[in-house]
C-alpha positions as CSV (number, residue, x, y, z in Angstrom):
1,X,-15.3,-11.9,-17.5
2,X,-13.5,-9.6,-19.9
3,X,-13.3,-5.9,-20.3
4,X,-15.9,-6.0,-23.0
5,X,-18.4,-7.3,-20.4
6,X,-17.8,-4.5,-17.9
7,X,-21.1,-2.7,-18.1
8,X,-21.5,-3.0,-14.3
9,X,-25.0,-2.7,-12.9
10,X,-25.2,0.2,-10.4
11,X,-27.6,0.6,-7.5
12,X,-27.1,4.2,-6.4
13,X,-27.8,5.4,-2.8
14,X,-30.8,7.5,-2.3
15,X,-28.9,10.1,-0.3
16,X,-25.1,10.6,-0.2
17,X,-23.4,10.7,3.2
18,X,-20.6,12.9,1.9
19,X,-22.1,16.0,3.5
20,X,-21.9,14.4,7.0
21,X,-18.1,14.0,6.9
22,X,-16.1,16.0,9.4
23,X,-13.2,16.7,7.1
24,X,-11.2,18.4,9.9
25,X,-11.3,15.3,12.1
26,X,-10.9,12.5,9.6
27,X,-9.4,9.3,11.1
28,X,-7.5,7.2,8.5
29,X,-9.6,4.3,7.2
30,X,-12.7,4.7,9.4
31,X,-15.1,6.6,7.1
32,X,-16.3,4.9,3.9
33,X,-17.9,6.3,0.8
34,X,-21.4,5.6,-0.4
35,X,-20.8,2.6,-2.7
36,X,-18.8,-0.6,-3.0
37,X,-17.9,-2.9,-5.9
38,X,-18.8,-6.6,-5.7
39,X,-18.0,-9.5,-8.1
40,X,-18.3,-13.2,-7.3
41,X,-16.3,-16.2,-8.6
42,X,-18.2,-19.5,-9.1
43,X,-18.4,-22.3,-11.6
44,X,-14.8,-21.6,-12.6
45,X,-15.2,-18.0,-13.7
46,X,-15.8,-14.4,-12.5
47,X,-19.5,-13.4,-12.7
48,X,-20.9,-10.0,-13.6
49,X,-19.7,-7.2,-11.3
50,X,-22.0,-4.7,-9.6
51,X,-21.8,-1.4,-7.7
52,X,-23.9,-1.4,-4.6
53,X,-24.6,0.9,-1.6
54,X,-21.9,0.4,1.0
55,X,-23.3,-2.2,3.4
56,X,-22.3,-5.3,5.5
57,X,-22.1,-8.6,3.6
58,X,-23.5,-12.0,4.8
59,X,-21.0,-14.4,6.0
60,X,-21.2,-18.2,6.7
61,X,-19.5,-19.3,10.0
62,X,-17.4,-21.8,8.0
63,X,-16.3,-19.4,5.3
64,X,-12.9,-20.6,4.3
65,X,-11.1,-17.2,4.4
66,X,-11.7,-17.0,8.1
67,X,-10.3,-20.4,8.8
68,X,-7.5,-20.8,6.3
69,X,-6.5,-17.2,5.4
70,X,-7.1,-17.1,1.6
71,X,-7.4,-13.3,1.4
72,X,-5.4,-10.7,-0.5
73,X,-5.7,-7.0,-0.9
74,X,-4.3,-3.9,-2.6
75,X,-4.1,-0.2,-1.7
76,X,-4.1,2.7,-4.1
77,X,-5.3,6.3,-4.1
78,X,-7.4,8.7,-6.1
79,X,-6.7,12.5,-6.1
80,X,-8.5,15.6,-7.2
81,X,-6.1,17.7,-9.2
82,X,-5.9,21.4,-9.6
83,X,-8.0,21.2,-12.8
84,X,-10.8,19.4,-10.8
85,X,-10.1,16.1,-12.5
86,X,-10.0,12.9,-10.6
87,X,-7.0,10.8,-11.2
88,X,-5.7,7.4,-9.8
89,X,-2.0,6.9,-9.3
90,X,-0.5,4.0,-11.3
91,X,-3.4,1.5,-11.0
92,X,-1.8,-0.8,-13.6
93,X,1.0,-1.6,-11.2
94,X,-1.5,-2.5,-8.5
95,X,-3.3,-4.7,-11.0
96,X,-0.2,-6.6,-11.8
97,X,0.7,-7.1,-8.2
98,X,-2.8,-8.2,-7.4
99,X,-2.4,-11.0,-10.0
100,X,0.9,-12.1,-8.5
101,X,-0.7,-12.2,-5.0
102,X,-3.7,-14.2,-6.3
103,X,-1.5,-16.7,-8.0
104,X,0.7,-17.2,-4.9
105,X,-2.4,-17.7,-2.7
106,X,-4.1,-20.2,-5.2
107,X,-6.9,-17.7,-6.0
108,X,-8.4,-16.8,-9.4
109,X,-6.7,-13.6,-10.6
110,X,-8.5,-10.5,-11.8
111,X,-7.4,-9.6,-15.4
112,X,-5.5,-6.3,-15.4
113,X,-8.0,-4.4,-17.6
114,X,-10.9,-5.6,-15.5
115,X,-9.2,-4.5,-12.2
116,X,-8.5,-1.1,-13.6
117,X,-12.0,-0.6,-15.0
118,X,-13.6,-1.8,-11.7
119,X,-11.6,0.7,-9.7
120,X,-12.2,3.5,-12.2
121,X,-16.0,3.0,-12.3
122,X,-16.4,2.9,-8.5
123,X,-14.3,6.1,-8.1
124,X,-16.3,7.7,-10.8
125,X,-19.5,6.9,-9.0
126,X,-18.1,8.3,-5.7
127,X,-15.9,11.1,-7.1
128,X,-17.5,13.6,-4.7
129,X,-15.7,11.8,-2.0
130,X,-12.3,12.8,-3.4
131,X,-11.4,15.9,-1.4
132,X,-9.7,19.0,-2.6
133,X,-8.2,19.6,0.9
134,X,-4.3,19.6,0.8
135,X,-2.9,16.2,1.7
136,X,-6.3,14.4,1.3
137,X,-7.2,11.6,-1.1
138,X,-9.5,8.7,-1.6
139,X,-8.0,5.5,-0.4
140,X,-9.0,2.5,-2.6
141,X,-9.0,-1.0,-1.1
142,X,-9.6,-3.9,-3.6
143,X,-9.6,-7.3,-2.0
144,X,-10.4,-11.0,-2.7
145,X,-11.4,-13.6,-0.2
146,X,-12.4,-17.2,-0.3
147,X,-16.1,-17.9,0.5
148,X,-16.5,-21.7,0.5
149,X,-18.8,-22.8,3.2
150,X,-16.9,-25.8,4.6
151,X,-14.1,-26.6,7.0
152,X,-11.5,-28.2,4.8
153,X,-8.0,-27.2,3.9
154,X,-7.9,-26.8,0.2
155,X,-8.1,-23.9,-2.3
156,X,-11.6,-22.6,-2.4
157,X,-13.9,-22.9,-5.4
158,X,-15.8,-19.6,-4.7
159,X,-14.5,-16.1,-4.0
160,X,-15.6,-12.5,-3.7
161,X,-13.8,-9.6,-5.2
162,X,-14.7,-6.3,-3.6
163,X,-13.6,-2.7,-3.6
164,X,-14.3,-0.2,-0.9
165,X,-13.1,3.4,-0.7
166,X,-12.3,5.7,2.2
167,X,-11.5,9.4,2.2
168,X,-8.3,10.0,4.1
169,X,-5.8,12.6,5.2
170,X,-2.2,12.1,6.1
171,X,-1.2,8.7,7.5
172,X,1.7,10.0,9.6
173,X,1.5,13.6,11.0
174,X,5.2,13.6,11.9
175,X,8.5,12.0,11.0
176,X,8.5,8.4,12.2
177,X,10.6,6.6,14.8
178,X,11.5,3.0,13.8
179,X,13.3,0.1,15.5
180,X,15.4,-2.6,13.9
181,X,13.8,-5.9,14.7
182,X,16.3,-8.8,15.4
183,X,14.0,-11.5,16.6
184,X,10.5,-11.5,14.9
185,X,10.2,-12.0,11.2
186,X,7.9,-10.5,8.6
187,X,8.6,-13.1,5.9
188,X,10.9,-16.0,5.1
189,X,12.3,-17.2,1.8
190,X,9.8,-19.4,0.0
191,X,6.9,-17.9,2.0
192,X,4.3,-15.3,1.0
193,X,6.2,-12.1,1.7
194,X,5.9,-10.9,-1.9
195,X,2.2,-11.4,-1.9
196,X,-0.1,-8.8,-0.3
197,X,-1.7,-11.4,1.8
198,X,-3.9,-10.4,4.8
199,X,-2.1,-12.9,7.0
200,X,1.2,-11.1,6.6
201,X,-0.2,-8.1,8.4
202,X,-1.9,-10.1,11.2
203,X,1.5,-11.7,11.9
204,X,3.2,-8.3,12.2
205,X,0.8,-6.9,14.9
206,X,2.4,-8.4,18.0
207,X,6.0,-7.3,17.3
208,X,4.8,-3.9,16.1
209,X,2.9,-3.5,19.4
210,X,6.0,-4.3,21.4
211,X,8.0,-1.6,19.6
212,X,5.2,0.9,20.1
213,X,5.4,0.3,23.8
214,X,9.0,1.4,23.6
215,X,8.1,4.7,21.9
216,X,8.6,3.8,18.3
217,X,6.0,4.0,15.5
218,X,7.1,0.9,13.5
219,X,9.8,-1.7,12.9
220,X,12.5,-2.2,10.4
221,X,12.2,-5.8,9.4
222,X,15.3,-7.9,8.9
223,X,15.9,-11.2,7.1
224,X,14.5,-14.4,8.8
225,X,17.8,-16.3,8.8
226,X,20.4,-14.1,10.4
227,X,18.6,-10.8,11.0
228,X,21.6,-9.1,9.4
229,X,19.9,-7.6,6.3
230,X,17.2,-5.0,6.1
231,X,14.0,-5.8,4.2
232,X,11.1,-3.4,4.9
233,X,9.9,-0.9,7.4
234,X,6.5,-1.6,8.9
235,X,4.0,-1.8,6.0
236,X,6.3,0.2,3.7
237,X,9.4,-0.3,1.6
238,X,12.5,1.5,3.0
239,X,15.1,3.8,1.2
240,X,18.3,5.2,2.6
241,X,20.5,8.0,1.4
242,X,24.2,7.7,2.1
243,X,26.8,10.1,0.6
244,X,24.2,11.3,-1.9
245,X,23.3,7.8,-3.2
246,X,19.9,6.1,-2.7
247,X,20.2,2.6,-1.4
248,X,17.3,0.2,-0.9
249,X,16.9,-3.6,-0.4
250,X,16.5,-5.4,-3.7
251,X,13.1,-6.9,-4.6
252,X,14.8,-10.0,-6.1
253,X,14.1,-11.7,-2.7
254,X,10.6,-13.2,-2.5
255,X,10.4,-11.8,1.1
256,X,9.9,-8.2,0.0
257,X,6.7,-6.7,-1.4
258,X,7.2,-5.0,-4.8
259,X,6.3,-1.4,-3.8
260,X,4.7,0.9,-6.3
261,X,5.6,4.1,-4.4
262,X,9.2,2.9,-4.0
263,X,9.4,2.1,-7.7
264,X,8.2,5.6,-8.5
265,X,10.7,7.1,-6.1
266,X,13.6,5.3,-7.7
267,X,12.5,6.1,-11.3
268,X,12.3,9.8,-10.4
269,X,15.7,9.8,-8.7
270,X,17.3,8.1,-11.7
271,X,15.8,10.6,-14.1
272,X,17.4,13.3,-12.1
273,X,20.8,11.7,-12.3
274,X,20.8,10.4,-8.7
275,X,22.8,7.2,-8.2
276,X,20.5,4.3,-7.1
277,X,21.5,0.9,-5.7
278,X,19.1,-1.9,-5.2
279,X,20.9,-4.7,-3.4
280,X,21.3,-6.4,0.0
281,X,21.5,-3.7,2.7
282,X,23.1,-4.8,5.9
283,X,22.1,-3.5,9.3
284,X,25.8,-3.0,10.1
285,X,26.1,-0.7,7.1
286,X,23.2,1.5,8.1
287,X,24.1,1.7,11.7
288,X,27.7,2.6,10.8
289,X,26.5,5.4,8.5
290,X,24.1,6.7,11.2
291,X,26.9,6.8,13.7
292,X,29.4,8.6,11.5
293,X,27.0,11.1,10.0
294,X,27.0,9.8,6.4
295,X,23.3,8.6,6.7
296,X,21.8,11.7,5.2
297,X,18.2,10.4,5.0
298,X,16.0,7.4,5.5
299,X,12.3,7.1,4.6
300,X,9.5,4.7,4.1
301,X,7.7,4.6,0.8
302,X,4.2,3.3,0.6
303,X,0.7,4.0,-0.6
304,X,-0.8,5.2,2.7
305,X,2.0,7.6,3.7
306,X,3.7,8.1,0.3
307,X,7.0,9.3,1.8
308,X,7.4,8.8,5.6
309,X,10.7,10.4,6.7
310,X,12.4,8.6,9.5
311,X,13.5,10.7,12.5
312,X,15.1,8.0,14.7
313,X,16.4,4.5,14.2
314,X,16.5,2.3,17.3
315,X,19.1,-0.4,17.4
316,X,19.4,-2.4,20.6
317,X,20.0,0.2,23.3
318,X,20.8,3.0,20.9
319,X,18.5,5.7,19.4
320,X,20.2,7.2,16.4
321,X,18.9,10.5,15.3
322,X,18.9,11.5,11.6
323,X,19.2,15.0,10.2
324,X,16.1,17.3,10.7
325,X,13.6,16.5,8.0
326,X,13.5,20.1,6.9
327,X,17.1,19.9,5.7
328,X,16.6,16.7,3.6
329,X,16.9,18.0,0.1
330,X,16.2,14.8,-1.9
331,X,13.3,13.2,0.0
332,X,11.5,16.5,0.3
333,X,12.1,17.1,-3.5
334,X,10.7,13.6,-4.3
335,X,7.7,14.1,-2.0
336,X,6.8,17.5,-3.5
337,X,7.4,16.3,-7.1
338,X,5.1,13.3,-6.7
339,X,2.4,15.4,-5.2
340,X,2.7,17.9,-8.0
341,X,2.3,15.1,-10.6
342,X,-0.8,13.8,-8.8
343,X,-2.3,17.3,-8.6
344,X,-1.5,18.2,-12.2
345,X,0.8,21.0,-11.3
346,X,3.6,19.7,-13.5
347,X,3.4,17.5,-16.7
348,X,2.9,13.8,-16.0
349,X,5.6,12.8,-18.5
350,X,5.6,9.1,-17.4
351,X,1.8,8.7,-17.7
352,X,1.4,7.7,-14.0
353,X,-1.9,9.3,-13.4
354,X,-5.0,7.5,-14.7
355,X,-7.8,9.9,-15.4
356,X,-11.2,8.8,-14.1
């Protein structure tokens, strides 16, 4: 299916549920908007897509995604800017990453233009769900999963591509506490760490739960071989500021997800003349900087939280406190600048916001 075929059929709901939402008590990812997008893959090609009322989907007990984990997803957001326009932040980058994930998981990719138009059209249909409340947005979840009805280990021949959306507020309500993980592994070289595969997140739940029992929000993942080098933080990329310089693990490794928010952060910082290094980052280097006071900032960068400033880094028996987040000039500037771009308060000189 190509972009020229994207006149999706639409079955609108009879009555929207948007008026029933308690916007002051909105749990992240638990409320879903009126419609969803569905497109099926069979006979070697993607079929016509459609927008339907949000509803459960039928599922065969032998559906291969359940048994063998062929499932990938993306996450992006739509915003209502100050001119009352609805915009989506950098969907082209999500589309490219979705293709990479599909290819790594032996799944048929969605062409970039088709991905963007599918997202755009669904958001357009449910644009009343994009809140104007400060800090709120419409979280967009595209995903593909295998639907073969058999128990057999092989790439499936049938798939569903779906998009659902959820109105959300802030992911973290406070700076986060993270712990450096030296035993469990998020991803190993040659694995699927660069793909946004569902199984990556399932494997992370147990170690994350253990660190939460110790009073942390999330982990800082380290390399699978020696646990000497930092890779990601929870479900986010991670960035450090030492002596005015931004330092972040290089995405050259196939164990690190290529982050859209992090890429935006680094591009902004470079445009302001901030020195940026993308390279291997050792645990020893970060702990040394935290101990001697040269670690000026550390934050996670991801779609859900955008910028999640880190308050405490746990390392073995130590809990190293970082400077108060109110005093962190650069990460606060980046966070405010990115919000201003999304809300149309300053010119979008890079063309990051895709207008619905």
